[in-house]
Steps between C-alpha positions, in 0.01 A plus 500: 500500500458600864408326822492151351658170625703369209703182458782511249687173422862522377545833673867533492524426122614759235144554397300503816742683742441849349109426527534389864671835584228698319210313660637471857478883553116495499396124554580215725717279274609132573782359288481125456837305404716225607758747635789270460724804500506735791558789262161445341318518833693823589408655155134431549509633856683809378236547239231514776340159460442211747708190387304181503719181451317229302555264204232497235582139445406411850278622793375871504393491864699807596364710214232750597160415341298815564671720237325739252732426203754240394781601267663174392840573342693197637633245260719193547744372240721263657497258204349224724178418318315351804580793723446774241163384409398455867629845594368685187192318394360334810648783720313769305166321544570438866581864554177613338296239701676610819423863427150441365343796683712738297338759282735428212804268412765625258698205351821632322557247220747554205506536125726201508171287487476581125620282220766686291334649183765736373385864487135429506339711776353256756156554640378320819343211289834421317638151515693409811833312504819416676670823408784523760613138532851568354590701816231414748369140443202530726410862468248529223321174581475588862360843414240348268404253774470780755273702283271196466486433866431870585205493243361180673546645854351838399184321375494244792525757778339799328807723531539760226841459338712665235769301315760760365758368263803716571749581228840650607478686824785746581594812689727637763486146670648340189353274239603331178642825345724545805628136474593585133674801639694289735601257218610792291720611786657154535538454124274184502294434186122561503322217322205605268276304269623498140150620390564869570413740643431341833181694615353532845290750699724631787280625793649756738430459870319832515248374247451152653446647852249752349317206333445287814172668624346473146605137456339427828181687397491290180489167692207278415374153549594328285837665487592783269817422291696790366839576340714735720784696347615842394299661219816533296644192325878514545766261372804364690701639214344848572549515880850362485599766226356772738707362786793534277409852421472570885809325612734430205498126579482260214202261474631160354178354356529143415216342278434156651221262386410401858454854627158641590326645200282820472193513715310798340162559653154616406437740783138592393343341823762655728450845358123466551550394861786712631587751224831559322827498685658839590879444521675521164745211476810709442411718806458181708826349386689816569353531848596133570861560413502830698359313813706185477820571314556883471878432466436351156345805345702668239 
């Protein structure tokens, strides 16, 4: 992607910041966030993007309208139902309507929208449910609501959209495996679902950055919905065991009935749209530790 005007929401987040750095070298990138912390604004500016302060739950008057693409990564999970639904569901539709001249709108959703079904690989038409309520009470419902409003707004305003249900993003900027490493370092227990193994599809930042142009190219009206994860299915048990191999730190896995269960995906549609991922998960995990905590490597 070169020479485009691109709006990225949640630009200082673990997932979006590496993408902003990549895009800003050859495009005009705007980063939309509330910027309650000065460090977030500084990080976005250092990445080469123009910070735009706005709250998706309220007015978007300061947000540029004449952009070529919108990459909507932002999510609010405050636990306040009214605010979280306004920011995530109403806000997503408001953003699409505000940027209705865009060529494509990428809405980053989550596999947390799926009802838990054990180790059954879940395709995009699988049952939806309140998957993450034990830890984030509003998260799954707000994500489902946001998908619905994006589909409506895409039809209403004729804006091609892709809804990508993201699995476990990680890389040199962190992610769930890195949080597990920090828990191993501190000796804290890592809760897992009793129905083992706990399987997900970790997606390295190199791969998800490479997928962005193809996900935008796949945008349609009505919206295209696609699972988005690493081609390899990997369990928490596997990646914490590998972290132990790399560092010597013990992973104290604690089966807990309220923990998130497996979210194993059917990636047939994703592979047709963007191809298979390139970064082997062990390589990605090792690179993550080398970048963030080289002192822990044995």
